[in-house]
C-alpha positions as CSV (number, residue, x, y, z in Angstrom):
1,M,0.0,0.0,0.0
2,A,1.3,3.4,-0.9
3,K,1.8,5.8,1.9
4,I,2.5,9.6,2.0
5,E,2.8,12.1,4.8
6,V,1.1,15.5,4.4
7,R,3.8,18.1,4.4
8,E,3.5,21.2,6.5
9,G,1.5,23.9,4.7
10,E,0.5,21.4,1.9
11,S,-3.1,21.4,0.8
12,I,-5.1,18.2,1.0
13,E,-5.7,18.4,-2.8
14,S,-2.0,18.3,-3.6
15,A,-1.4,15.5,-1.1
16,L,-4.1,13.5,-2.6
17,R,-2.6,14.1,-6.1
18,R,0.8,12.8,-4.9
19,F,-0.9,9.8,-3.3
20,R,-2.7,8.9,-6.5
21,K,0.5,9.2,-8.5
22,R,2.3,7.0,-6.1
23,L,-0.6,4.4,-6.3
24,Q,-0.4,4.5,-10.1
25,R,3.4,4.0,-10.2
26,S,3.3,1.1,-7.7
27,G,0.7,-0.7,-9.9
28,V,-1.9,-1.0,-7.1
29,L,-4.7,0.5,-9.3
30,Q,-4.0,-1.8,-12.2
31,E,-4.0,-4.8,-10.0
32,A,-7.3,-3.8,-8.4
33,R,-8.9,-3.2,-11.8
34,R,-7.7,-6.5,-13.0
35,H,-9.4,-8.3,-10.1
36,E,-12.6,-6.2,-10.4
37,H,-14.4,-9.0,-12.3
38,Y,-13.5,-12.6,-12.4
39,L,-12.5,-14.0,-15.8
40,K,-12.7,-17.7,-16.4
41,P,-9.4,-19.2,-17.7
42,S,-11.0,-19.7,-21.2
43,E,-12.0,-16.0,-21.3
44,R,-8.6,-14.9,-20.2
45,K,-7.0,-16.9,-23.0
46,R,-9.4,-15.5,-25.5
47,K,-8.6,-11.9,-24.4
48,R,-4.9,-12.5,-24.6
49,G,-5.3,-13.9,-28.1
50,K,-7.0,-10.7,-29.3
51,K,-4.3,-8.5,-27.7
52,Q,-1.5,-10.4,-29.6
53,R,-3.2,-9.8,-33.0
């Protein structure tokens, strides 16, 4: 899990922006989106086949 400390005099908006960037860099969001819906193994293979073309 990404973690940031709010700096002195920093607004919440800018701290939230830094937190979101750190989440994106660490790959947490991509992993969460990937697990959002279950894909059966056959569907996963079919999806990979379309990406390779």
